[in-house]
C-alpha positions in Angstrom: -34.1 -102.7 -56.9 -33.7 -105.5 -60.0 -35.5 -108.4 -59.1 -32.7 -111.2 -58.1 -33.3 -114.9 -59.7 -32.7 -117.7 -56.9 -31.9 -121.8 -57.9 -33.7 -123.2 -55.2 -33.5 -127.7 -55.7 -33.6 -128.0 -59.0 -36.2 -125.1 -59.7 -35.6 -121.4 -60.5 -38.0 -118.6 -57.8 -37.7 -114.9 -58.9 -39.1 -112.9 -56.5 -41.7 -110.4 -57.8 -40.2 -106.7 -58.3 -42.2 -103.6 -56.8 -44.6 -102.0 -59.4 -45.4 -98.9 -59.6 -49.3 -99.6 -60.1 -51.2 -101.2 -57.6 -50.5 -104.2 -56.1 -54.5 -105.7 -55.9 -57.4 -105.3 -57.7 -60.1 -104.8 -54.8 -63.3 -106.1 -54.9 -62.6 -108.5 -58.0 -63.3 -111.7 -56.3 -63.0 -114.1 -58.7 -59.7 -116.0 -59.8 -59.2 -116.7 -63.0 -56.9 -120.3 -63.8 -55.9 -121.6 -67.3 -54.1 -125.3 -67.5 -52.7 -126.0 -71.3 -49.4 -127.9 -72.3 -47.9 -125.2 -74.3 -45.4 -128.2 -76.7 -42.9 -124.9 -76.3 -45.0 -122.2 -78.6 -44.3 -125.5 -81.9 -47.2 -126.7 -83.1 -47.3 -129.8 -85.0 -49.4 -130.7 -87.8 -50.7 -133.4 -89.9 -48.7 -133.3 -92.6 -45.3 -133.3 -90.3 -44.5 -129.9 -90.6 -44.4 -127.8 -87.5 -45.5 -123.9 -86.8 -44.0 -121.6 -84.6 -46.3 -119.8 -82.6 -45.7 -116.6 -81.1 -46.4 -116.1 -77.2 -49.2 -113.2 -77.4 -50.8 -115.5 -81.0 -51.0 -118.2 -78.1 -52.5 -116.1 -75.4 -55.1 -114.8 -77.4 -56.1 -117.8 -78.4 -56.7 -119.5 -75.0 -57.7 -116.8 -72.6 -61.6 -116.4 -72.7 -64.4 -114.2 -71.5 -67.6 -114.7 -68.8 -68.8 -116.4 -72.0 -66.3 -118.6 -73.0 -65.0 -116.3 -76.0 -61.5 -115.1 -77.2 -60.7 -112.0 -78.3 -63.5 -110.0 -77.0 -63.0 -106.5 -74.6 -65.0 -108.8 -71.3 -61.6 -110.8 -71.3 -59.3 -110.2 -68.2 -56.4 -110.7 -67.1 -55.5 -114.1 -65.8 -54.5 -115.0 -62.3 -52.5 -118.0 -63.1 -51.5 -119.9 -65.9 -50.5 -123.5 -65.1 -48.7 -124.6 -68.5 -46.4 -127.7 -69.4 -43.7 -128.5 -71.6 -41.6 -125.2 -71.8 -37.9 -125.0 -72.4 -37.0 -123.2 -69.1 -36.9 -119.4 -67.6 -35.8 -118.0 -70.1 -39.0 -119.1 -72.0 -41.3 -119.0 -69.3 -40.0 -115.1 -68.0 -40.6 -113.9 -71.9 -44.0 -115.6 -72.1 -44.7 -113.9 -69.0 -44.1 -110.9 -69.8 -46.0 -111.0 -73.1 -48.8 -111.8 -71.0 -48.1 -108.7 -68.6 -47.8 -106.2 -71.5 -50.7 -107.6 -72.9 -52.9 -106.4 -70.3 -50.9 -103.4 -70.1 -48.4 -104.1 -66.5 -45.4 -103.5 -66.4 -43.2 -106.2 -67.5 -42.1 -108.5 -63.9 -46.2 -108.1 -63.3 -46.2 -112.0 -64.7 -43.6 -114.5 -62.7 -42.9 -117.6 -63.7 -41.8 -120.7 -61.4 -40.3 -123.6 -63.7 -39.3 -127.4 -61.8 -36.0 -126.9 -63.8 -34.3 -124.1 -64.8 -33.0 -125.0 -67.8 -33.1 -128.8 -68.9 -31.0 -130.7 -70.7 -31.5 -131.4 -74.3 -33.1 -134.6 -75.6 -34.9 -136.2 -78.6 -33.9 -135.9 -82.7 -36.6 -134.5 -85.0 -39.4 -133.9 -82.3 -42.3 -134.9 -85.3 -40.8 -131.5 -86.8 -39.8 -131.6 -91.0 -37.7 -128.9 -90.1 -35.2 -129.3 -87.7 -35.1 -126.0 -86.8 -38.1 -126.3 -85.4 -37.8 -129.6 -83.4 -34.9 -128.5 -81.5 -37.1 -126.1 -80.2 -38.9 -128.8 -78.3 -35.5 -130.6 -77.3 -35.9 -128.8 -73.8 -38.7 -129.1 -71.8 -39.6 -128.3 -68.3 -42.9 -127.5 -66.4 -44.2 -124.0 -65.1 -46.4 -122.4 -63.1 -47.5 -118.4 -64.3 -48.5 -115.8 -61.7 -50.4 -112.5 -61.3 -48.2 -110.6 -58.5 -50.8 -107.6 -59.0 -53.1 -109.8 -57.1 -51.3 -113.2 -55.6 -48.0 -112.7 -53.2 -45.5 -115.3 -52.9 -43.3 -116.2 -50.2 -40.2 -118.4 -51.6 -40.9 -121.2 -48.8 -44.2 -122.2 -50.3 -43.1 -123.5 -53.7 -42.6 -127.4 -52.9 -39.1 -129.1 -54.4 -39.9 -130.6 -57.3 -41.0 -133.9 -57.8 -40.8 -137.0 -60.6 -43.7 -139.2 -62.1 -44.2 -142.4 -62.2 -43.2 -145.0 -65.0 -43.1 -148.2 -66.6 -39.8 -148.6 -68.8 -41.5 -150.2 -71.8 -40.9 -153.7 -72.0 -41.5 -154.2 -68.6 -44.0 -156.5 -67.0 -46.9 -155.2 -65.8 -49.2 -156.6 -63.1 -51.4 -154.5 -61.4 -48.4 -151.4 -60.7 -45.6 -154.3 -60.3 -42.6 -153.1 -62.6 -43.9 -149.4 -61.9 -40.5 -146.8 -60.8 -40.3 -143.2 -60.3 -39.0 -141.5 -63.3 -35.8 -140.2 -63.0 -32.2 -142.0 -62.9 -31.2 -144.7 -62.9 -34.7 -145.9 -63.7 -34.9 -143.5 -67.0 -34.7 -144.1 -70.7 -31.3 -145.7 -71.9 -29.2 -144.4 -74.5 -28.2 -140.6 -75.0 -31.0 -139.0 -77.7 -33.4 -140.1 -74.1 -31.4 -139.5 -71.6 -32.8 -136.1 -70.3 -36.5 -136.9 -71.6 -37.3 -138.0 -68.0 -36.8 -133.7 -66.6 -39.6 -133.3 -68.5 -41.9 -134.6 -66.1 -41.2 -133.5 -63.0 -43.5 -131.7 -61.4 -43.7 -128.4 -59.1 -46.1 -126.7 -56.9 -46.6 -123.6 -54.9 -49.1 -121.6 -52.4 -49.8 -118.5 -52.7 -51.5 -116.2 -51.1 -54.7 -113.3 -53.2 -53.2 -109.8 -51.4 -56.5 -107.9 -50.7 -58.3 -111.3 -49.4 -55.3 -113.5 -47.4 -57.1 -116.4 -49.2 -54.6 -118.8 -50.2 -54.5 -120.7 -52.9 -52.3 -123.2 -54.1 -51.5 -124.7 -57.9 -50.0 -127.3 -59.3 -48.0 -128.2 -62.9 -48.1 -132.2 -63.5 -46.7 -133.6 -66.8 -47.0 -137.5 -67.3 -45.0 -140.0 -69.1 -46.6 -141.0 -72.2 -46.4 -144.8 -71.0 -48.9 -143.5 -68.6 -51.8 -144.0 -71.3 -51.6 -147.9 -71.0 -50.5 -148.3 -67.4 -50.9 -146.3 -65.0 -47.8 -145.7 -62.5 -47.0 -143.7 -60.0 -44.0 -144.8 -58.4 -42.4 -147.9 -56.7 -45.6 -150.6 -57.4 -47.6 -147.7 -57.2 -50.5 -146.7 -59.7 -51.3 -143.8 -58.3 -54.5 -141.9 -57.1 -57.3 -143.8 -58.4 -55.0 -146.1 -60.3 -54.4 -142.7 -62.7 -51.2 -142.8 -62.8 -51.4 -138.7 -60.6 -49.5 -138.5 -57.0 -48.7 -135.4 -55.4 -45.1 -135.1 -54.0 -44.7 -134.9 -49.9 -43.8 -131.4 -49.6 -46.8 -130.5 -52.5 -49.3 -132.1 -50.5 -47.8 -129.8 -47.0 -48.8 -126.6 -49.3 -51.9 -127.6 -50.5 -53.5 -129.0 -46.8 -52.8 -125.5 -46.0 -54.7 -123.9 -49.0 -58.0 -122.9 -49.2 -58.6 -122.9 -53.1 -56.4 -125.8 -54.7 -55.8 -125.9 -58.0 -54.2 -128.9 -60.1 -53.4 -129.0 -64.1 -52.5 -132.4 -65.5 -50.9 -133.1 -69.0 -51.5 -137.1 -67.9 -51.2 -138.7 -71.4 -54.2 -141.2 -70.3 -58.0 -141.2 -71.1 -60.9 -141.7 -68.7 -59.4 -140.0 -65.5 -62.2 -139.9 -63.6 -63.7 -136.0 -62.1 -63.9 -137.3 -58.6 -60.3 -138.6 -59.1 -58.6 -136.0 -56.4 -62.4 -136.0 -54.6 -60.0 -136.7 -51.2 -58.5 -133.6 -51.6 -62.0 -131.6 -52.0 -61.5 -131.1 -55.7 -63.6 -132.2 -58.7 -62.1 -131.6 -62.5 -63.3 -129.6 -65.3 -63.2 -129.8 -68.7 -65.8 -132.3 -70.6 -64.1 -132.3 -74.5 -61.3 -133.9 -76.0 -57.9 -132.1 -75.5 -55.4 -133.9 -78.4 -57.1 -135.0 -81.1 -60.0 -137.2 -80.3 -58.5 -137.3 -76.6 -59.1 -135.8 -73.8 -55.7 -136.2 -71.9 -55.4 -132.9 -70.0 -57.2 -132.2 -66.7 -57.8 -129.4 -64.1 -59.0 -130.1 -60.7 -60.1 -127.3 -58.8 -61.4 -127.1 -54.7 -63.6 -124.3 -54.6 -66.6 -122.5 -56.5 -66.1 -122.4 -60.1 -68.7 -120.5 -62.4 -70.5 -122.2 -65.2 -68.8 -122.5 -68.5 -70.8 -122.6 -72.2 -67.4 -124.1 -73.8 -67.2 -127.4 -71.0 -64.5 -125.6 -69.8 -62.0 -126.3 -72.8 -60.7 -123.5 -75.4 -60.8 -124.8 -78.9 -59.6 -122.2 -80.8 -56.4 -122.6 -78.4 -52.8 -122.6 -80.8 -51.0 -125.7 -79.4 -51.3 -129.1 -79.7 -53.2 -129.4 -76.4 -56.4 -127.6 -76.0 -56.9 -125.3 -73.2 -58.9 -126.1 -69.6 -59.8 -123.2 -67.6 -61.8 -122.4 -64.7 -62.7 -118.7 -63.1 -63.0 -119.3 -59.1 -65.1 -117.0 -57.4 -64.3 -117.0 -53.5 
């Protein structure tokens, strides 16, 4: 039977199709997780040009073996890719199918959950001197891609999207005063940026590892650039630990019902401590800069994470942002 796409509360949930190959990898007790802002698979260059990156090339550049090396025979199929800045369901599922093909799986072995199915365009050049490449960055949303061979997902275990916090440029900031949720009517003015807020919509899901029954929470977030200077998570709210990070109510319920917990964030903010989500039992991983000389991307995990020879940060990632990863033993 063909898979059917169901649109729920702003996001697309696509049930996994039946696969002819075994659904589980019995005996493998490691969950392989990555987080990356893939920048719509268009990379900005220092000279103002942009380069389009294929999904397979991007995946090869970020997937690593247990020693943190890319392109080796030891690179194993990931279980979760937490990504930011994809164009919508179409690009996210195409990328997921390319991941399936990379490991010799049938199309549909990896599925995508997105915050917005097909967000409206915003912006102009997106810092690309070639307009056609800039146009590829105009639709932006966030996604979770998961391996159906190992993980099951019930439709009720996907959260509603929640909005990031924002300080409108020119607004006074004093310990969170002036902060609001970044969604209409509190969003950018003018038609060019009317839908920019949608790129910061977050989403989460609760999965079950098929052969063990262990539950896994995963969330993807992308905070506004304004969060770098002024932490905002909502009305008068600076967020957890003054970072601008917060979890939606539905997401928090799914998190509390999960054993392994994972949050991937492009926070657009430096200096977020590894202990920020310790109240949820999570620790931050990733020790290097992820965007130029700045560390603005974060991966938080509750679980037993294997040590990394490269500080959980993949320097070869073909994106404006470096990928973070964690291999979790359970």
